C-alpha positions in Angstrom: 80.4 116.7 77.1 80.9 119.2 80.0 79.6 118.0 83.4 78.9 121.6 84.5 76.3 122.0 81.7 74.3 119.0 82.9 71.6 119.0 85.6 72.8 115.9 87.4 75.0 113.0 86.3 75.8 109.6 87.8 79.4 108.6 88.6 80.2 105.1 89.7 83.0 104.2 92.0 84.1 100.5 92.2 86.1 99.6 95.3 87.2 96.4 97.0 88.8 97.7 100.1 88.9 100.4 102.7 87.6 103.1 100.4 89.8 106.1 101.4 90.2 107.1 97.7 86.5 106.8 97.2 85.7 109.0 100.2 88.3 111.6 99.2 86.9 111.8 95.6 83.3 112.3 96.8 84.3 114.9 99.5 86.3 116.8 96.9 83.3 117.1 94.6 81.0 118.0 97.4 83.2 120.9 98.2 83.2 122.0 94.5 79.3 122.0 94.7 79.1 119.9 91.6 75.8 118.0 91.5 76.7 114.3 91.2 74.6 111.2 91.9 77.3 108.9 93.4 77.0 105.1 93.5 79.5 102.8 95.0 79.9 99.2 93.8 81.9 96.7 95.8 82.7 93.0 95.4 83.4 92.6 99.1 80.6 92.6 101.7 83.1 93.3 104.4 84.9 96.2 102.6 85.6 99.4 104.6 84.1 101.4 101.7 80.7 100.3 102.8 81.0 102.1 106.2 82.4 105.1 104.4 79.5 105.2 101.9 77.0 105.0 104.8 78.7 107.9 106.5 78.7 109.9 103.3 75.0 109.0 102.6 76.1 107.5 99.3 74.2 104.4 98.0 76.3 101.2 97.6 75.7 97.8 96.0 77.5 94.6 96.7 78.0 92.2 93.8 79.8 88.8 93.8 82.5 87.9 91.3 80.0 85.8 89.3 77.8 88.9 88.9 80.7 90.6 87.1 81.3 87.5 85.0 77.6 87.2 84.0 75.2 89.9 82.9 74.0 91.3 86.3 76.6 94.0 86.8 76.6 95.0 83.1 72.8 95.4 83.2 72.9 97.4 86.4 75.6 99.8 85.2 73.9 100.2 81.7 70.6 101.3 83.5 72.6 103.9 85.4 74.5 105.0 82.3 77.3 106.7 84.3 79.2 109.7 83.1 82.4 108.0 84.2 83.3 104.8 86.1 86.2 105.1 88.6 88.2 102.2 89.9 89.5 103.0 93.4 91.2 100.0 94.8 89.0 97.6 92.8 90.7 94.1 92.6 88.5 92.2 90.0 89.3 92.4 86.3 86.8 94.4 84.4 84.9 92.2 81.9 85.5 93.0 78.2 81.7 93.5 77.7 81.7 96.4 80.2 84.8 97.9 78.6 83.1 97.7 75.2 79.9 99.2 76.5 81.8 102.2 78.1 84.9 102.8 76.0 87.2 105.5 77.5 84.8 105.9 80.4 86.4 103.5 82.9 89.5 104.9 84.7 91.9 103.3 87.2 94.6 104.5 89.5 97.8 102.4 89.9 100.5 102.9 92.6 103.5 102.8 90.3 104.8 104.5 87.2 103.3 102.3 84.5 104.3 100.4 82.5 106.6 99.4 85.3 105.2 97.2 88.1 101.8 96.7 86.5 99.9 93.5 85.5 98.3 90.7 87.3 99.1 90.5 91.0 100.6 93.9 91.0 98.5 95.9 93.4 98.9 97.6 96.8 101.8 96.4 98.9 103.0 93.9 96.2 103.9 96.9 94.0 105.8 98.8 96.7 107.8 95.7 97.8 109.0 95.1 94.2 109.9 98.7 93.7 112.1 98.7 96.9 113.5 95.2 96.1 114.7 96.6 92.8 116.2 99.8 94.4 114.2 102.1 92.2 115.1 105.7 92.6 111.5 106.8 92.1 107.9 105.6 92.1 104.6 107.3 91.7 101.0 107.0 90.5 99.5 106.4 87.1 95.9 107.2 86.2 94.8 105.4 83.0 91.9 104.2 81.0 91.0 100.5 81.5 91.3 98.1 78.6 91.3 94.3 78.4 94.7 93.9 80.0 95.7 94.8 83.6 97.3 98.3 83.8 97.9 98.6 80.0 95.2 101.2 79.0 96.2 104.6 77.7 97.8 106.7 80.5 96.0 109.9 81.4 98.3 111.3 84.1 101.4 110.3 86.0 103.2 111.9 89.0 106.5 110.7 90.4 108.3 111.0 93.7 111.9 110.3 94.7 112.5 107.3 97.0 114.8 108.1 99.9 116.6 105.1 101.3 116.4 103.4 103.7 112.7 102.9 102.8 110.2 100.2 103.6 107.1 99.3 101.6 104.8 100.8 104.3 106.5 104.2 104.1 106.5 104.1 100.3 102.8 103.1 100.4 102.0 106.1 102.5 103.9 108.5 100.3 102.1 107.1 97.2 98.8 107.3 98.9 99.4 111.0 99.5 99.8 111.5 95.8 96.6 109.6 95.1 94.7 111.8 97.6 96.1 115.0 96.0 95.8 114.2 92.3 93.1 111.6 91.6 90.2 114.0 92.3 91.8 116.8 90.2 92.4 114.5 87.3 88.8 113.2 87.4 87.5 116.8 87.5 89.6 117.7 84.4 88.3 114.6 82.6 84.6 115.4 83.3 84.9 119.1 82.7 86.2 118.9 79.2 
């Protein structure tokens, strides 16, 4: 299904933190003049993504962990019937029922070259610390479909960068974030335009 042939579609972004990737994606599509009904879901009532959504005039909903474990979030998302669901710094595990309901429609971005440095507890600065501890020569981003295991879904796109030592986790994080900002919206556009 080609998004350009549709009048208006809904795209969900799930975020737990500051929301810079969410804002970047929304602004990218606004510049492309693609007519999208954006909705942000967060599990954190203090998340920075809420302020960003208000600034962008994008509706947001806060759900608690138990809402994801129960039927509430599944029912909410099913009613919206999103074209795609984007995880942008979302820290809860996606329930199997949601994955079953939207197969190959939930995508995530991970700050390493999967399968390396993926899995439970491997997010954000934890990933960058491990990469540097192990003196890796490169790192990067992986955009992948979500399945029942953390960071094990089919990989859609990867981009690597060389690590120049001495390097600290903060510098690596910044370099990786630049890759996310550049490539995540483009990959999403390719996915929804095919």
